[in-house]
C-alpha positions as CSV (number, residue, x, y, z in Angstrom):
1,X,0.0,0.3,-0.2
2,X,1.3,3.1,-1.2
3,X,0.4,6.5,0.6
4,X,-1.7,8.7,-1.9
5,X,0.4,12.1,-1.0
6,X,0.1,15.6,-2.8
7,X,3.1,16.8,-0.7
8,X,5.9,15.2,1.7
9,X,4.8,13.6,5.0
10,X,7.2,13.4,8.1
11,X,6.7,10.8,10.2
12,X,8.9,11.5,13.4
13,X,9.1,10.4,16.9
14,X,10.9,11.9,20.2
15,X,12.5,10.7,23.1
16,X,12.6,13.0,26.1
17,X,13.7,13.5,29.7
18,X,10.0,12.9,30.5
19,X,6.1,13.8,29.6
20,X,5.9,17.5,30.5
21,X,5.5,19.9,27.1
22,X,6.9,22.8,29.1
23,X,9.5,21.4,31.1
24,X,11.3,18.5,29.4
25,X,13.5,18.3,26.6
26,X,14.3,15.8,23.6
27,X,17.1,13.6,23.8
28,X,16.4,12.0,20.9
29,X,14.5,12.6,17.4
30,X,14.0,10.6,14.4
31,X,12.3,11.8,11.1
32,X,11.5,9.8,8.3
33,X,10.3,12.0,5.0
34,X,8.2,10.3,2.5
35,X,8.0,11.9,-0.7
36,X,4.9,11.5,-3.1
37,X,6.7,9.9,-5.4
38,X,7.7,7.0,-2.6
39,X,11.2,8.1,-1.9
40,X,11.9,7.9,1.7
41,X,14.7,9.8,3.7
42,X,15.6,8.7,7.4
43,X,17.4,10.8,9.8
44,X,18.1,10.4,13.5
45,X,19.8,12.7,16.1
46,X,20.8,12.3,19.8
47,X,20.3,15.4,21.4
48,X,21.8,16.9,24.4
49,X,18.9,18.2,26.5
50,X,20.8,20.3,29.0
51,X,19.5,18.9,31.7
52,X,19.7,15.3,33.6
53,X,17.8,12.3,32.2
54,X,15.8,10.9,35.1
55,X,16.8,7.0,35.7
56,X,13.7,5.9,35.5
57,X,13.2,7.5,32.3
58,X,16.6,6.2,30.8
59,X,15.2,2.6,31.9
60,X,12.3,3.1,29.2
61,X,14.6,4.6,26.1
62,X,17.9,3.5,27.1
63,X,19.4,6.9,26.6
64,X,21.7,8.1,29.6
65,X,23.4,11.3,30.6
66,X,26.7,9.9,29.1
67,X,24.8,9.2,25.6
68,X,24.2,12.8,25.1
69,X,27.0,14.2,26.8
70,X,28.5,15.3,23.5
71,X,25.7,15.7,21.2
72,X,24.2,18.9,19.8
73,X,21.7,20.8,21.9
74,X,18.1,21.1,20.0
75,X,18.8,24.7,19.4
76,X,21.9,23.7,17.5
77,X,19.9,21.3,15.4
78,X,16.8,23.7,15.1
79,X,17.1,25.0,11.7
80,X,18.3,22.0,10.2
81,X,15.2,19.7,11.5
82,X,13.0,22.9,10.2
83,X,14.3,22.7,6.9
84,X,13.6,18.9,6.6
85,X,9.8,19.1,7.8
86,X,8.7,23.0,6.9
87,X,7.2,21.6,3.4
88,X,5.8,18.6,4.9
89,X,2.5,17.3,6.6
90,X,3.6,15.5,10.0
91,X,2.7,12.1,11.1
92,X,3.3,10.0,14.4
93,X,2.0,8.0,17.0
94,X,0.4,10.0,19.7
95,X,1.8,12.8,17.8
96,X,-0.9,15.2,18.2
97,X,-1.1,15.2,21.8
98,X,2.8,14.9,22.6
99,X,5.2,15.2,20.0
100,X,4.0,17.9,18.0
101,X,3.2,20.3,21.1
102,X,6.8,19.1,22.5
103,X,8.6,19.6,18.9
104,X,6.6,22.9,18.6
105,X,8.0,24.3,22.2
106,X,11.7,23.4,21.6
107,X,11.5,25.2,18.1
108,X,10.0,28.3,19.8
109,X,12.8,28.3,22.3
110,X,15.4,27.9,19.5
111,X,13.8,30.9,18.1
112,X,12.3,29.0,15.0
113,X,9.0,29.7,14.1
114,X,6.9,26.9,14.0
115,X,3.4,26.4,13.5
116,X,0.6,23.7,11.3
117,X,-0.7,26.7,8.9
118,X,-1.0,24.9,5.4
119,X,-0.3,21.4,6.6
120,X,-2.1,18.4,8.5
121,X,-1.1,16.0,10.9
122,X,-2.0,12.4,11.1
123,X,-2.2,10.5,14.6
124,X,-1.9,6.9,13.9
125,X,-2.4,6.2,17.5
126,X,-5.8,7.6,17.0
127,X,-6.9,5.8,14.2
128,X,-5.6,2.8,15.7
129,X,-7.5,3.3,19.1
130,X,-10.7,4.1,17.4
131,X,-10.0,0.8,15.4
132,X,-8.3,-1.9,17.6
133,X,-7.7,0.0,21.1
134,X,-3.7,-1.2,21.5
135,X,-0.2,-0.1,21.9
136,X,2.3,0.5,19.2
137,X,4.0,-3.0,19.6
138,X,0.9,-4.5,19.5
139,X,-0.1,-2.5,16.3
140,X,3.0,-3.5,14.9
141,X,2.2,-7.3,15.8
142,X,-1.4,-6.9,14.7
143,X,-1.0,-5.2,11.4
144,X,2.2,-6.0,10.3
145,X,2.4,-9.8,11.8
146,X,5.9,-8.7,13.1
147,X,7.7,-7.9,16.2
148,X,8.9,-4.6,17.0
149,X,12.5,-5.0,18.1
150,X,13.9,-2.0,19.6
151,X,10.7,-0.5,21.1
152,X,11.0,3.0,22.5
153,X,14.0,3.7,20.1
154,X,12.7,6.6,18.4
155,X,14.0,5.2,14.9
156,X,12.6,1.8,15.2
157,X,9.3,3.4,16.4
158,X,9.1,5.9,13.6
159,X,9.7,3.2,10.9
160,X,7.2,0.8,12.8
161,X,4.8,4.2,12.8
162,X,5.0,4.3,9.2
163,X,4.4,0.8,8.4
164,X,1.4,0.5,10.4
165,X,-0.4,3.3,8.8
166,X,0.4,1.6,5.5
167,X,-1.1,-1.4,7.0
168,X,-4.3,0.2,8.5
169,X,-4.8,1.6,4.8
170,X,-4.8,-1.7,3.3
171,X,-7.2,-3.4,6.2
172,X,-9.9,-0.7,6.7
173,X,-11.8,0.2,3.3
174,X,-13.1,3.2,5.1
175,X,-10.1,4.7,5.6
176,X,-9.3,7.1,2.5
177,X,-5.7,7.2,1.0
178,X,-5.6,10.8,1.8
179,X,-3.8,12.7,3.9
180,X,-6.6,15.4,4.7
181,X,-9.0,12.7,5.6
182,X,-6.6,11.0,7.4
183,X,-5.7,14.0,9.4
184,X,-9.6,14.8,10.3
185,X,-9.9,11.0,11.3
186,X,-7.2,10.9,13.6
187,X,-7.6,14.1,15.2
188,X,-9.7,14.6,18.4
189,X,-11.5,17.9,19.7
190,X,-10.0,20.7,17.4
191,X,-7.9,23.1,19.4
192,X,-6.3,26.3,18.2
193,X,-3.0,25.5,20.3
194,X,-1.4,22.2,20.5
195,X,-1.7,21.7,24.1
196,X,-5.5,22.1,24.4
197,X,-5.8,25.0,26.1
198,X,-7.8,26.8,23.8
199,X,-10.8,25.3,21.8
200,X,-12.9,25.9,19.3
201,X,-17.0,26.2,19.7
202,X,-19.7,25.4,16.9
203,X,-19.1,28.8,15.6
204,X,-15.3,28.3,15.2
205,X,-14.5,30.8,17.7
206,X,-11.7,30.4,20.1
207,X,-12.7,29.3,23.9
208,X,-10.8,28.7,26.9
209,X,-11.1,24.6,27.5
210,X,-9.7,25.2,31.4
211,X,-9.7,27.1,34.6
212,X,-12.5,29.4,35.7
213,X,-13.3,30.8,32.3
214,X,-13.7,27.3,30.5
215,X,-16.1,27.6,27.7
216,X,-15.8,31.4,27.7
217,X,-14.8,33.4,24.6
218,X,-11.0,34.3,24.6
219,X,-11.6,38.0,23.1
220,X,-14.4,38.7,25.6
221,X,-12.5,37.8,28.7
222,X,-9.2,39.3,27.5
223,X,-11.2,42.6,27.1
224,X,-13.0,42.4,30.1
225,X,-10.1,41.2,32.3
226,X,-6.6,42.6,30.7
227,X,-4.9,41.3,33.7
228,X,-5.6,38.0,32.7
229,X,-3.7,38.2,29.4
230,X,-0.5,39.3,31.3
231,X,-0.9,36.1,34.1
232,X,-1.2,33.6,31.4
233,X,1.8,35.1,29.6
234,X,3.7,34.9,32.9
235,X,2.1,31.6,33.9
236,X,3.8,28.0,33.0
237,X,2.1,27.9,30.1
238,X,3.6,26.2,26.6
239,X,5.0,29.0,24.5
240,X,2.8,27.8,21.5
241,X,-0.2,28.7,23.5
242,X,1.0,32.0,24.6
243,X,1.7,32.7,20.9
244,X,-1.5,31.9,19.9
245,X,-2.9,34.0,22.7
246,X,-1.1,37.1,21.7
247,X,-2.3,36.5,18.2
248,X,-5.9,36.1,19.1
249,X,-5.6,39.7,21.1
250,X,-3.5,41.3,18.5
251,X,-6.5,40.4,16.0
252,X,-8.9,41.7,18.2
253,X,-7.1,45.0,18.6
254,X,-6.6,45.2,14.7
255,X,-10.5,44.6,14.5
256,X,-11.2,47.5,16.4
257,X,-9.2,49.9,14.4
258,X,-11.1,48.8,10.9
């Protein structure tokens, strides 16, 4: 089964120091870029996170402080990585909820602008869970009838994710071989930011999805409580969430001037 692509898609996987989007860092990244003509390019980097890797995390992915001591930092790699993915849709396993938000944070910390405009994302885990409710190793065994050797290695997981998606397309007639369809199918509730703090209502307006203003329009709250915007920018929210909030505030300001 060959993916029907109108533009390249980059399947990627991250190994990290933990599961916090705002405070944890990448220690390994692997990217498999698949072109519309079927050409595949695979790249992998170890990354110095500039912070200790907890022993319990090393026990999962096998990457220790010593392994990344001489590796480049993400800031040193950011432009090279962005050059690879900037023209592509993105794909991964649990990527909509973790890998893409964390990649965005690392890019913004490295002063590289990153957003999902003019591209879609396909979360193979969501497709899998909607169809079968299992893990990546089980998905690989179920769909490809092979044992995933080197699970929790970013490179092995990336290649397995790509193979699972192709097998899903071959297995389920209701899945269309189209990145836009697969993106919508693998999405959960639509959010304006990657981390899910700002959602859309039925009218397509941005609303807060947390705290005392949950369900309320962002524009209304920022106008009624100007201090709330400052609190959000200084609190421990993801950089991309702050970027979206700033864009909403500037848009509202410009609309007043028109």
